[in-house]
Steps between C-alpha positions, in 0.01 A plus 500: 500500500182534293258484792381814677625433852395846617140421406518173693642678805220757482222243460250480783432160651131425537446283808144396422390239416864383498832687462549598137622783280460614142765688299388628158789538253742311725645411162479811277304470176803513269655209689167312494494513121852356482418228756189400305706482181749272677241302698527120475299353212229315693164435339371272778334567833672420828798608704853434374824511705772715350719202416230353275466802272723748318458875470700777338735758656238752615297228670809359669592847627159538662542159664842600634366829635211323674748265668714787629574551867356851467154366414526235772594754766218739414241220502636377834463847647152552356365175642709507819677175419855366504561363151879491521516118504218443252546372148308631202274282288447650156226383264323647197158482339408612150149365433187466707226237467135577561519273806798682656472766768325288764497644852799391704759609754864422426655223709651645815842344435514795260556802721434773241384503140577760234312512169643722230259526207641527149195574287384797293456841662121462494300196610171505311351180642252454784667173594857448615499790748650383828269547797617546859246295693363519850370143481465209259239696308613666177251782548624575853802702393671810636689584182549394141822523300514500121813307388637788296861505391753602763266472798623320810262330743672365811358340812594321818406132484271466799228235523219742413672665201224395262510624142365403160348643184203466270532266206730606218666309218791636302831681552559591865871524574663527838826430671449356848755499776446322832726525802546152650688420819508118479736378221332158492158654445646721228645203312182297541285782362735569210510129424121488487492795260774346282305176460184695418688713246649192333157339467354818353780519244448134408129558443582813300732297277199290407289805423315537831481782749562806286337823621495796264 
């Protein structure tokens, strides 16, 4: 297990404006470097299901650790939820467009969302910092999280769990895991992402969509 489960257990849940927690170095820096080295080679924006990309051993180990029952049980306890019958939806992002980061709340068929950032140890940009919002106003935020390598941001998917970030274009890696109770909704959502990923790859084959 590469993840720091003790740090996750010790993390304090912030109830306002919606239940969330932040764990710096949930993945230690040495493991972050290896995961970045083995990260899937994606030079396009968008979200990609795991079965549409290929990463190396260190990346796959992080994925396996995130999917562990130990992580599930701690998250369930933190957010006072029963996740025992929930499936995990795993997706990855590697690049961000200037138009990404719009304010939204995750669909409530997702019960909890975990974002594990796999970027450098320092985030030097003004944009791309995730804001925990009180409303649908990007300036009405209670906290801001730089997507530095190894940091975990997790939240309960309630209707008012609004989040977003200022415009940024470039490398912004994260592994996202959603807990989903309804298998049909899970397959529908994954299917939507697979079609989107295939279209992006087709455009990329013709020289479109690359983000440095």
